[in-house]
N, C-alpha and C positions, 0 to 999 in steps of 0.2 A: 320487498322493495316495490310494492304496488302503489305506494303513495306518490303523488305528483309533487313537483317542487312547491307548488302553492300549498298543498296539504301539509307537507313537511314544515314549511315556514310557519303556517298557522299553528301547528302542533307545538313547535318550539316557542312561539310567542305566548301561547296559553300556559306552557310550563314556566315561562319567565314571570308571567302575571301571578301564577300560583305561588311562585317563590317569594314574590313581594308581599302578597296578601297573607301568606302563612307566617311571615316574619322569619323566614329561614336566613341563616347567616353564613353558610359555607361559601367560601369564595376562593378563587385561584389567582395569584398574582403572576402576570407575565410582562415581558418587555414588549411594548407595543409602540411602534414609531418613535423609538428612542426614549420612552418614558414608561415607568411601571404603571400597569393598569390592573385594577381589581375586577375580576369577572365573576358573575354568578355561576354557581355550579348546580345544574339540574340533573334529574334522572329521567332517561328516556328508554324506549324499547330498542334493543340492538337491531331489530329488523328494519327500523325506519331510517337508519343512518346510511350514508353513502361512503363507500371506500374511495379514497383519493387516488385517481390514476396518475397524478403528478407527485405521488409519494416518492421522495428522493431515495428511500431505501430500496426502491424497485426500478430505478431508472435503467440500470444495465439489463436487468432481467426482462423488462418490458421491451427494450430495444431489440432483444434477441428472440422474443416470443413469436411463434408463427401467426398468432391472432392479434398482433399488435395493432393492425389496421382497424380492427373492430373496436379496440380499446380507445384508440385515438379519435375515431370518428363518432363513436357513440359510447362514451365512458360510463354512462349511468344505466345502460341496458343490462338486463339480467345476465347475458352472456359475458359482457365485459367485466361486470362486477364479479362474476364467477372466476374469471381468469385472475383478477387481482387477489381474490380471496385465496385461491390455490397457491399463488406465488408467495403470499404472506405466510401461509401455513408451512412453507418449505424453507423459510429463512432460518438462519442459525439461532439457536437458543429458543425457538418457538416452543418446544416441548417443556423447557424450563419455565418459561413465562406462563404457560398454560397450567402447569403444576403449581406454580406460585399463586396464581389467581384462585385455584381450587382450594388451596390450604389457607391462604391469608385473605382472600377476597381482593377486590380492587382497592389499591392504596392511593393511587393518583388518578385524577380525572383525565379524560381525553379532552380534546379541544375541537369545537365544531364551528362552522359558519352558520349564519341564520337560515341557510338553506339545507342544513343537515349534512354538509360535507365535512368529513373528518380531516382536520389539519394535523392533529397529533393523536396517536392512539389507535391507528389502523390495525396493528397487529393484535393489540389487546381486544379490539372489537371482535376479530375473527376467533380468538381464543374463547371469549365469553359466549359467542354464538355456539361454538362447538361444545362448550360446557352446559349449554341449555339455560343460561342465565336469563332472567326476565328483564333486567335493566342494566344500564351502563351509566356511570356518572360522567358528565361532560361539562366543561366550562364553555360559555357561549361568547363568541367574538362580537364586537360592535357591528352594526349593520353596514358600515361603510368599508369594512375590510376587503381588500383586493387580493388578487393572486400574488402580487408582489409582496404584500404583507405576509401571505401564507408561507413563502419560502424563507423570509426573514425570521418569522416566528419558529419555523421548524428547525432552523439552524441554532436558534437560541435554546430550544427545548431538548434537542436530541441527546444531550449529555446528562440530563437530569432525571431520567426514568429510574424506577426502583430496580427493575431488571433491564439494564441497558443493553439492548441488542446492537452491537457495534455495526455501523454501516460497513458494507464490504468495501474493500480498497477502491474498486472502480466506481462504485456508487458515490463514495465520498469525493472522488476526483470530479465526477460529473456534476455533483451538487455544487461544488465550489465554482466550477466554470459557469454553471447556470446563474449563480449568485452574482458573479462578476459581469456576466453578459447583461444583467438587469441594470447595470450602471453603477454598482457599488465599487468602492475603492478597495485596494489591498488592505488598507488599515481597518476598514469596516469588516472585511473578511477575517482578519486576524482576531478581532474582538469576538466575532461570532464563533470562531473555532477555538477560542481560549488560548491563543498563542501569546504568551507574555513577552517573548523575545523573537527577533528575526522574522517578523510577520511577512514582510515583502519577499524575503529570501525563500520562505516556505511556500508562499503563494506562487512565486515564479517556478519553483521546482514542481509543484503540483501540476501546473499548466504544461510544463515540459514533459512530465511523465504521461499525462493524458495524450499529448501529441504523439509520443512514441507508440502508445497503444493504438491510437487511431491510424497511424501510418502503417503499423503492422497489420491491423485488421483489413486495411485497404488492399493488401496483397492477396487476400483470399477471394476466390470467385464466389464463394458462398458466405453467408453471414457467419463471422467468427465470434462466438460468444465472449462477452466481456469477462465472464466468470473464469475463463482459463488464465486470466492475468491476476486474479484475486490472491493467489498464493505466490505471486512473483514480485511482491512489493519490495523486498530487500534486494532482489536481483536488479530491479529497475532503478532503485535508488543508487546502488553501487555503480551501475552503468552510467547514470546521469552524472554522478560525481566525477568519474573518469572522463566522460565526454566533455564536461565543462573545463576540466584541467587541460586537456589537449587543445580545446578551442582557445583558451587563454594564451596558450603557447603559439597560436596561429596555425595549428595543424588540423584544420577541419577535415581534410581528406582522411587522415588517420583516425580521427574521432568517428567518422562515419563507418570506416572499416571495422573499428573496434566494436561499434554498436551492433552491427549485423553478425560479427563473429560471436558475440555474447548471446544475442537473441537466438541464433542457431543452436547454441548449446542449451539454452533454456528450453526450447521446444523438444530437444532430444532427451530432456529429463535430467540434465546434469545439475548437481547440487550447487547451492549458491556460493559456498566456499571455494569450490572448484571453478565456477564461472568467474569469480572475482579475479582469478589469475590470468584470464584470457585478455590478450591485447590485440592490436590491429593486425599483427602478423602471425597470430597463433596457428591458424589453419595452414598458412603457407609454409611456415618454418617447422611446425611440429606434427602436423597431421598428414600432409601430402605424401611424404616419403614412406610413411607407414602403411598407407592403403593404396599406393599407386598401382599395384598389380592385382588389386582385388576386384571382385565383381561390382562392388559398390561404385567404383569409379566409372566402370563401363555403363552402369545403369543410370548414371547421372551425367553422362558425357555431353548432353546438350545444354548444360547450364553455364558453360564458360566460353566467353568470347575472347579470341586471341587479341592481345594488345595491339592496337593499331590496325585491326582488320575486322571485317564484318563476318568472317568465317566462324563457324561454330566448332570449337575444339572440345577436348575433354574437360570435365569439371575442374581438374587441377591445372590444366593449361600449361603454357611454357613457364619456365622458372622466372622470367622477368616480369610476368603478369601476376597481379594479385587475384586470388580466388574471389569470385563475385558472390559473397555470402548473402547479400540481399536476395539475389536470384535463388540461392539455395533455400532460404526461408520461404520464398514464394512457392517453390516446388514442394516443400514439406506440407505447406498449408493447403495445397491443392491436390495432394496425392490421396486417392481414396483409401489406400492401405494405411494411411496415417490418421485420417479423420473419421471419427465415429459418427453415428447417425445424428446425435445431438449436437454435432459440430465441434466437440471437444477432441483433443489430441490423445490418441491411444498411448497407454503406458507399455503395451506389448508391441514393441517396435518390430517392423519387418526386418529381416536379416540385412538388407542393403543399408539400413540406417543403424541397426544395432551395432554393426562393426564400427561405424563412425563414432557412435556414442561411447563404446568401450574404449576406443582409441583416445577420444577427447578426455575421458576420465583419467586414463593412465597418464597422459601427457600433463594434465593439470596437477595430478598428485605428485609427479616428478618435480614440478615447479615448487609446489608447497614444501616438499621434502628438502629441496635445495635451499629454499628461503629459510626454513627452520635451521638447517645446518649453518648457514651464514649468520643467522641471528645468534646461534649457540656459540660460534667462533668469536663473534664480536662482543658477546655478553660480558666476559671478564674485563675487557678493556673499557666497556661502557660503565661497569660498576666502579672500576678504579678512577675513571674520569669524574664520576659523581662524588666519590670519596675525596678526591683531590680538591674539588670545588668546595666541599664542606670544610676541609682542613684550612683552605685559604680564608674562609669566613671566620673560622676560629682564630686564626693568626691575626686577622684584621681587628677583631673585637677583643682580643685578649688583654691589651693594655687597659681598656675600659672596664671589662668584666672583673679582672683581677683586683681592682681597687674596691669592688663592692663588698659590703659587709656580708659575711657568711660564705665568701669564696673559700673553698676547701682545696688548698694547694697540693696537699698530699694525695688526695683522690685524683686530682688532675694529673699529677706526675705519674701516678700508678697507671692510669689509662694511656698516657703518652708512651710509657715504656712498652705497654702491650702493643701499641701501634707500631713502634720501632721493631719489636720482636716479630710481629707478623710480616712487616715489610721486609725484614732480613730473610725470613723463610721463603717468601715469594721470590726475592732476588736470587736466592740460592737455587730454587727450582728452575727459574728462567735460565740461569747460567748453565745448569745441567742440560736443559733442553737445547740450548744453542750449541753446546759441545757435541751433542748427539747429531745435530743437524749439520755439523761441520762449519759452523759460523764463527 
């Protein structure tokens, strides 16, 4: 990366001139400012191109990186480019992409600006460099392309690569917000994301999910990596669905309480199916009494404010007050025994939290078991209700259907007798059940 911007631009222009004079025909079609544009594909040295610090695949990782200031202030310096290259080589499926390039070669060109900045194909460039390749195929954007065009193009291309390295959950959310902040509409976002239906609904939820993440990150005194939320996508979607339901019912206070109850369980490592059972009163009604005499409560005693008082009481507080689970989350995120050196949450919970975690799991499983039992008890009645509905449809349509040519009355009568027989058997079983119950 010793070339200056001027040298890179001149080299790219020479390659474009060679393309025209040699009669080359390879081109790449992209959506550019709302229209399809055919771009020349040239071959350049991997060493002369610049990795894009605004690569949306790395937004979250760069935001969490200790050298992010260098990358922001001087993105084309050797040190900054090294940071970007290292992060790209750590992305999911990088090894698969590298192996694919080694076996099949480069199947799709990257995309660069006239200054040699990669708009698409950053990860491929890093892989080709590591493989020691002498050249990389790239399509060249028009000279008037701007940074706003770059994000628009990236969103259009991110789903079309041979080996599609999915954006992480948080990077996708950050990319969508960046796109909307540039003035684009929800409808335009839906088109870019390939959402055929419910585009605005999905865009609104994406914005809410990112807001939950940012609100949670703000509770930590030290930078909380975005990556810890990447495997919490379903947790957060379920949480948002329940939050919106409670809000529609006008109970925002319960919605907020439910949110922090669930986030607490998420950071304790509770599985999503168990977290899904947690409501706004979960810790108050199901956890408090189980751990009220434990060391866990004593160690967290400064987290609960008495209702209507400024005094600090135990974490669980008086029965009439709700546990402040947002404060509990804040404590978790700022407890050195919970947070590892890289800012992520430890899976090996300290004893004062592992007791809470085990209790949450047990309580959640109890709810799941009860719900399954209720579903099982209701299932026969639900099946009969569905059968009744179908029989009503048969009765209504029978006069019309029975007049149609090919109607087999004997077969119909046979099946009807079977229905009566089964119905009589069920009635007999129900009679015996009621007699045993003394009804």
